ROFI-522597 format. One record per residue (C-alpha): residue in one letter; z, x, y. Coordinates in pm, whole numbers, padded with zeros to 5 digits, m for minus. Example, Ala and Ser with C-alpha at 12.3 -4.5 7.8 and 13.67 -1.06 7.14 Angstrom:
// residues 2
A	00780	01230	m00450 .
S	00714	01367	m00106 .
***
This chain:
// residues 493
M	m00019	00019	m00009 .
P	m00058	00098	00332 .
K	00220	00206	00564 .
K	00287	m00016	00849 .
I	00176	00032	01198 .
Q	00457	00015	01428 .
P	00358	m00142	01779 .
F	00341	00062	02080 .
V	00617	m00003	02304 .
I	00795	00157	02588 .
S	01067	00313	02334 .
V	00772	00504	02178 .
M	00630	00634	02488 .
F	01022	00780	02565 .
I	01043	00938	02226 .
G	00666	01077	02280 .
S	00774	01203	02576 .
L	01088	01381	02434 .
L	00879	01523	02127 .
F	00612	01677	02352 .
Q	00878	01856	02542 .
A	01021	02010	02209 .
V	00652	02097	02107 .
L	00643	02304	02420 .
A	00955	02510	02330 .
G	00876	02550	01979 .
G	00545	02472	01844 .
L	00446	02207	01574 .
L	00506	02211	01184 .
G	00227	02210	00969 .
A	m00090	02373	00887 .
A	m00147	02751	00894 .
Q	m00338	02946	01112 .
A	m00732	02992	01113 .
A	m00835	03195	00824 .
T	m01178	03318	00740 .
T	m01128	03327	00380 .
W	m01136	02911	00385 .
W	m01416	02872	00658 .
P	m01646	03246	00587 .
D	m01903	03384	00730 .
G	m02127	03427	00390 .
N	m02346	03741	00318 .
D	m02665	03596	00473 .
V	m02825	03757	00757 .
A	m02631	03609	01042 .
N	m02298	03729	01158 .
D	m02148	03378	01197 .
A	m01966	03103	01061 .
R	m02212	02803	01025 .
A	m02148	02498	00843 .
T	m02399	02200	00758 .
W	m02358	01863	00631 .
V	m02542	01753	00274 .
Y	m02572	01449	00130 .
F	m02501	01543	m00211 .
S	m02493	01172	m00349 .
I	m02759	01022	m00148 .
E	m02980	01271	m00200 .
F	m02912	01356	m00554 .
T	m03233	01273	m00683 .
A	m03445	01501	m00463 .
N	m03216	01801	m00425 .
Y	m02953	01790	m00685 .
S	m03025	01610	m00988 .
T	m03091	01950	m01198 .
T	m02938	02274	m01208 .
A	m03264	02434	m01103 .
L	m03257	02189	m00767 .
V	m02907	02280	m00711 .
D	m02944	02653	m00736 .
A	m03250	02638	m00517 .
S	m03090	02409	m00291 .
V	m02789	02642	m00225 .
L	m03003	02954	m00202 .
E	m03231	02794	00081 .
M	m02906	02751	00252 .
R	m02754	03080	00209 .
N	m03110	03232	00323 .
K	m03091	03009	00627 .
K	m02804	03147	00754 .
V	m02544	02857	00623 .
D	m02167	02952	00511 .
V	m02011	02654	00449 .
L	m02160	02317	00277 .
I	m01989	02012	00380 .
A	m02112	01798	00061 .
S	m02034	01428	00062 .
L	m01985	01176	m00158 .
T	m01994	00811	m00265 .
S	m01683	00654	m00402 .
T	m01821	00678	m00755 .
D	m01910	01034	m00746 .
M	m01572	01083	m00547 .
T	m01401	00908	m00830 .
G	m01622	01111	m01067 .
L	m01458	01432	m00987 .
S	m01164	01361	m01189 .
N	m01390	01340	m01500 .
P	m01526	01764	m01527 .
A	m01748	01649	m01828 .
A	m01906	01378	m01596 .
A	m02302	01480	m01521 .
R	m02278	01458	m01140 .
T	m01966	01664	m01154 .
V	m02114	01929	m01357 .
L	m02381	01974	m01102 .
Y	m02141	01942	m00813 .
Q	m01936	02237	m00975 .
R	m02266	02437	m01026 .
M	m02312	02394	m00633 .
V	m01964	02512	m00559 .
D	m01985	02809	m00795 .
Q	m02339	02911	m00677 .
A	m02207	02889	m00320 .
A	m01905	03074	m00404 .
G	m02130	03369	m00525 .
Y	m02309	03384	m00205 .
G	m01988	03376	m00004 .
M	m02017	03042	00111 .
A	m01738	02754	00097 .
V	m01783	02389	m00013 .
Y	m01596	02129	00121 .
V	m01581	01755	m00006 .
G	m01702	01522	00264 .
Y	m01594	01162	00231 .
W	m01409	00886	00427 .
E	m01756	00817	00596 .
D	m01766	00486	00828 .
E	m01662	00338	01146 .
F	m01272	00370	01159 .
S	m01118	m00017	01224 .
G	m00773	00077	01071 .
S	m00787	m00176	00801 .
S	m00564	m00195	00538 .
G	m00853	m00028	00302 .
Q	m00918	00225	00515 .
M	m00510	00300	00578 .
S	m00473	00344	00218 .
S	m00770	00515	00114 .
Y	m00644	00885	00158 .
T	m00522	00849	m00219 .
A	m00894	00930	m00307 .
V	m00807	01285	m00223 .
D	m00634	01302	m00575 .
N	m00980	01343	m00703 .
V	m01041	01654	m00530 .
I	m00704	01798	m00638 .
N	m00814	01709	m01001 .
F	m01179	01870	m00964 .
N	m00984	02202	m00854 .
N	m00711	02173	m01127 .
N	m00934	02088	m01420 .
N	m01238	02355	m01364 .
G	m01046	02643	m01521 .
A	m01148	02979	m01358 .
Q	m01470	02849	m01175 .
A	m01507	02808	m00802 .
D	m01276	02565	m00630 .
V	m01376	02355	m00335 .
A	m01167	02481	m00022 .
G	m01103	02138	00153 .
V	m01195	01786	00273 .
V	m01383	01658	00558 .
S	m01340	01306	00697 .
D	m01549	01124	00903 .
Y	m01387	00856	01001 .
E	m01553	00778	01354 .
M	m01426	00571	01674 .
H	m01678	00396	01898 .
S	m01710	00070	02104 .
N	m01408	m00158	02052 .
N	m01239	00103	01827 .
R	m01142	00307	02106 .
T	m00804	00215	02158 .
A	m00453	00370	02168 .
T	m00375	00165	01909 .
R	m00661	00263	01709 .
Y	m00615	00650	01788 .
A	m00260	00600	01654 .
Q	m00380	00447	01355 .
W	m00637	00724	01280 .
R	m00385	00993	01373 .
Q	m00126	00812	01082 .
F	m00400	00789	00839 .
H	m00483	01205	00860 .
N	m00111	01237	00842 .
D	m00091	01020	00541 .
L	m00401	01225	00399 .
N	m00201	01557	00491 .
N	00103	01464	00301 .
R	m00086	01354	m00015 .
I	m00250	01689	m00029 .
G	00121	01835	00018 .
A	00141	02201	m00099 .
N	m00220	02178	m00279 .
P	m00407	02458	m00113 .
L	m00679	02216	00030 .
K	m00791	02227	00393 .
L	m00812	01900	00586 .
I	m01086	01946	00853 .
P	m01153	01576	01003 .
V	m01470	01497	01206 .
L	m01376	01366	01591 .
N	m01581	01248	01868 .
D	m01519	01535	02154 .
P	m01173	01449	02283 .
A	m01238	01406	02632 .
V	m01515	01124	02529 .
L	m01237	00919	02356 .
I	m00999	00932	02652 .
N	m01253	00818	02915 .
N	m01398	00543	02687 .
C	m01069	00413	02567 .
N	m01018	00070	02633 .
N	m00829	00021	02906 .
S	m00524	00135	02698 .
C	m00502	00472	02789 .
D	m00348	00475	03125 .
A	m00151	00713	03301 .
A	00170	00654	03119 .
W	00007	00676	02776 .
K	m00147	01030	02864 .
T	00209	01109	02976 .
A	00371	00983	02684 .
N	00134	01157	02429 .
G	00136	01525	02635 .
I	m00190	01477	02794 .
S	m00302	01578	03164 .
G	m00557	01677	03350 .
S	m00901	01508	03438 .
N	m01230	01508	03287 .
P	m01408	01680	03117 .
N	m01092	01942	03107 .
Y	m00789	01735	02978 .
S	m00501	01947	02835 .
G	m00303	01833	02538 .
D	m00595	01634	02380 .
V	m00668	01872	02107 .
N	m00305	01863	01992 .
Y	m00279	01498	02046 .
F	m00552	01431	01777 .
T	m00449	01679	01508 .
S	m00089	01593	01474 .
Y	00124	01309	01431 .
N	00495	01288	01510 .
S	00495	01662	01585 .
V	00347	01768	01285 .
R	00033	01918	01262 .
F	m00178	01731	00977 .
A	m00515	01940	01071 .
D	m00628	02274	00954 .
G	m00878	02237	01200 .
Y	m01152	01979	01330 .
I	m01497	01907	01356 .
G	m01579	01795	01729 .
M	m01921	01622	01790 .
Y	m02039	01791	02087 .
Y	m02358	01638	02074 .
Y	m02598	01732	02381 .
S	m02926	01851	02422 .
S	m02870	02200	02527 .
P	m02646	02512	02427 .
A	m02502	02530	02764 .
S	m02398	02155	02756 .
I	m02260	02195	02422 .
Q	m02063	02491	02509 .
S	m01936	02361	02844 .
N	m01792	02076	02707 .
A	m01623	02249	02378 .
H	m01472	02529	02593 .
D	m01194	02374	02692 .
D	m01077	02242	02368 .
I	m01150	02582	02222 .
V	m00886	02745	02462 .
E	m00641	02460	02415 .
A	m00694	02515	02024 .
N	m00649	02903	02079 .
G	m00295	02834	02226 .
L	m00153	02548	01976 .
T	00121	02668	01716 .
P	00015	02627	01445 .
A	m00367	02649	01530 .
A	m00588	02377	01506 .
P	m00921	02556	01557 .
V	m01226	02376	01670 .
V	m01581	02350	01458 .
V	m01826	02275	01692 .
G	m02067	02006	01607 .
F	m02386	01971	01742 .
S	m02716	01797	01595 .
V	m03013	01963	01472 .
G	m03375	01839	01482 .
P	m03478	01480	01551 .
N	m03202	01240	01596 .
F	m03079	00950	01799 .
D	m02816	01128	01916 .
P	m02892	01410	02204 .
T	m03007	01700	01953 .
L	m03119	02081	01941 .
L	m03473	02094	01859 .
T	m03574	02438	01848 .
E	m03453	02749	01636 .
A	m03419	02945	01978 .
D	m03180	02661	02091 .
V	m02979	02652	01755 .
N	m02906	03023	01757 .
T	m02810	03047	02139 .
A	m02576	02753	02077 .
V	m02420	02984	01768 .
S	m02427	03298	01970 .
N	m02254	03107	02293 .
N	m01981	03010	02012 .
E	m01948	03327	01865 .
A	m01859	03499	02214 .
E	m01594	03205	02246 .
R	m01455	03308	01891 .
A	m01425	03659	02010 .
T	m01223	03561	02316 .
Y	m01010	03275	02137 .
P	m01011	03388	01760 .
N	m00745	03077	01710 .
G	m00967	02864	01904 .
T	m01273	02804	01694 .
L	m01377	02855	01339 .
G	m01773	02852	01366 .
V	m02003	02575	01393 .
M	m02161	02250	01224 .
G	m02523	02165	01224 .
W	m02570	01831	01154 .
R	m02765	01747	00934 .
W	m02913	01961	00622 .
D	m03215	01729	00559 .
D	m03319	01381	00518 .
P	m03589	01413	00231 .
A	m03675	01062	00317 .
D	m03778	01072	00687 .
G	m04036	01276	00734 .
D	m03916	01484	00997 .
A	m03744	01850	01034 .
E	m03371	01871	01055 .
Y	m03160	02189	01007 .
R	m03342	02261	00695 .
G	m03671	02248	00876 .
V	m03584	02380	01207 .
I	m03440	02710	01098 .
S	m03664	02969	00904 .
S	m03558	03129	00614 .
Q	m03433	03486	00647 .
P	m03293	03658	00288 .
P	m03018	03899	00358 .
G	m03157	04281	00372 .
G	m03510	04150	00405 .
A	m03688	04002	00155 .
T	m03672	04270	m00118 .
A	m03304	04277	m00123 .
T	m03140	04192	m00441 .
P	m02960	03845	m00424 .
T	m02605	03850	m00452 .
N	m02584	03478	m00608 .
T	m02369	03624	m00907 .
P	m02057	03740	m00781 .
S	m01864	04084	m00863 .
G	m01616	03972	m01155 .
P	m01651	03660	m01361 .
T	m01811	03338	m01252 .
N	m01794	03103	m01517 .
T	m02096	02905	m01429 .
P	m02214	02694	m01660 .
T	m02504	02774	m01899 .
P	m02821	02759	m01738 .
T	m03054	02479	m01873 .
V	m03335	02586	m02082 .
T	m03658	02382	m02184 .
P	m03623	02161	m02488 .
G	m03789	02434	m02668 .
G	m03539	02672	m02576 .
A	m03773	02908	m02352 .
P	m03650	03000	m02020 .
T	m03821	02865	m01691 .
M	m03926	03025	m01375 .
H	m04028	02839	m01030 .
V	m04084	02967	m00662 .
A	m03770	02982	m00465 .
D	m03894	03077	m00142 .
M	m04213	03193	00060 .
L	m04242	03351	00371 .
T	m04497	03509	00615 .
T	m04373	03877	00752 .
D	m04439	04196	00945 .
I	m04465	04508	00736 .
N	m04115	04520	00720 .
G	m04029	04203	00551 .
N	m03888	04049	00912 .
P	m03982	03672	00905 .
K	m04320	03656	01110 .
P	m04528	03324	01159 .
G	m04811	03415	01386 .
F	m05061	03718	01372 .
L	m05303	03883	01611 .
R	m05675	03916	01486 .
G	m05706	04259	01357 .
E	m05367	04252	01221 .
K	m05274	04245	00866 .
I	m05123	03936	00719 .
Y	m04822	03976	00503 .
W	m04618	03731	00287 .
R	m04395	03737	m00010 .
V	m04299	03479	m00309 .
K	m03967	03503	m00451 .
I	m03968	03394	m00835 .
V	m03620	03285	m01012 .
D	m03528	03141	m01352 .
Q	m03337	02818	m01382 .
A	m03028	03001	m01287 .
G	m03135	03081	m00971 .
N	m03135	03454	m01094 .
P	m03451	03670	m00989 .
V	m03710	03721	m01214 .
S	m03887	04065	m01221 .
G	m04232	04173	m01359 .
A	m04361	03822	m01298 .
S	m04731	03786	m01198 .
V	m04773	03561	m00923 .
T	m05122	03466	m00788 .
T	m05189	03317	m00453 .
N	m05455	03228	m00223 .
L	m05524	03214	00146 .
V	m05709	02963	00285 .
K	m05900	02993	00606 .
P	m05864	02712	00873 .
N	m06206	02519	00789 .
G	m06066	02491	00441 .
T	m06246	02761	00237 .
V	m06060	03028	00012 .
W	m06067	03352	00179 .
T	m05911	03547	m00080 .
T	m05731	03536	m00395 .
L	m05454	03788	m00475 .
T	m05197	03882	m00769 .
S	m04887	04058	m00770 .
S	m04600	04154	m00964 .
T	m04259	04057	m00849 .
D	m03982	04334	m00809 .
A	m03633	04370	m00920 .
G	m03533	04087	m00672 .
G	m03778	03874	m00751 .
W	m04011	03917	m00484 .
A	m04393	03937	m00495 .
L	m04584	04091	m00191 .
F	m04926	04038	m00044 .
N	m05136	04136	00239 .
K	m05442	04070	00387 .
G	m05611	04226	00693 .
T	m05800	04069	00958 .
L	m06109	04134	01163 .
N	m06136	04144	01542 .
N	m06386	03831	01480 .
S	m06172	03640	01226 .
A	m06149	03286	01246 .
T	m05844	03190	01468 .
G	m05626	02910	01379 .
T	m05367	02801	01118 .
Y	m05437	02983	00760 .
T	m05257	02832	00442 .
I	m05117	03037	00140 .
N	m05092	02868	m00190 .
V	m04910	02965	m00534 .
T	m05198	02921	m00758 .
G	m05009	03065	m01080 .
V	m04696	03243	m01189 .
T	m04708	03404	m01559 .
K	m04474	03636	m01765 .
T	m04460	03674	m02127 .
G	m04184	03451	m02286 .
V	m04104	03248	m01974 .
S	m04245	02916	m01921 .
Y	m04371	02825	m01525 .
D	m04223	02540	m01423 .
S	m04438	02449	m01078 .
G	m04250	02119	m01080 .
A	m03904	02270	m00980 .
N	m04085	02481	m00684 .
V	m03899	02473	m00371 .
V	m04210	02547	m00207 .
S	m04529	02598	m00316 .
S	m04763	02705	00004 .
I	m04692	02776	00347 .
T	m04883	02833	00667 .
C	m04938	03103	00927 .
T	m05157	03117	01258 .
L	m05380	03390	01379 .
T	m05469	03390	01733 .
***
């Protein structure tokens, strides 16, 4: 049964004021200081900590329904600089976490194991809804038991790092009463987690937006009672308010929804919250969330803008190390909408250049599930990545007439491990649709086959297409249906 919500009365305001004074004197009880072990910077090319939101259940068929799809998806995320996966679940799949033998739970565990091998962390995303304070919502914190069971039942395999809630408040739910209920729910969720090492990271609208749009109930007396001072957009005490309840810090951090259309606006709106979070005891560091790709919310549409937003936040992290954990780009991909979210906006950049040996096998035992094989027992392989590059292997989408076009194809087995000694055949198609050349190259120890073709000063300008037309290796079957990508384009000007 949900706990009863106490009415908001004058005596509560008085008690809240006393509690706030106590907080100023000694800090809150609760969550620990920020730690990169649970919000890591994985072994990708970027020196930052990026998260993305993954709809594991909703996109299951397209992206996660086989071991090969899981492995390819996690590898692609690593190569696109993702360090933290927030993999959300439906209620059915959330309940299924308690059964380690459930088919989807096995694949979820596979995702967690593969991510751990790249130095990445996985959080379970759940509690996604408009928060109305209903009895069903207030009691739903018990669902975290399934996540605890998942970690307890998986033996020596990798654990999920924590849970992320996404109970958002809009319109008529932006009231002082609803905010108090939201905080009580998360306090109950934190108490349910108890001494378990799971981290709790709520998603929260920009706190200033919640205060500014509160429906006439967040007046001066309410602000004073809850330790909130200052004015829009630089309130003080709002981060403390939305991450604590009854003088106990329930959140290990929070994902702020700073959805604006420029890196500068994102930073300017998040800055005061990062500064406040940095000074809290215990810390409640901010994960600066923003939208990537086409969206009905303000969003970042280019890789350059995303990189600038990340760079801005890394500068904040250097100055306020307990104020921000990193960023979260919403969302990874919607395979059904035909446009490009984070997955389509960010280019693939394997660590150490395209020839580097992948690190998806962690040092020490991983206890990952046995790779699936074809019915006949033979191993399979597929294309995990393709990119055009300069001579040194750095991604390069466009070339000038007279330059060589370089491209690379990565082949992995069904477990995501690189396949060496495979013969890869590609063709290069001119802008008019005719095949210019067909080339074959063998994969190296990292699974990469390298190609190049020289252009002339009078070569046709436009968009060229590179297709994988075949992959062969003795004793290994080519599963083209498992390809993450089979063709790419580049431009010649």
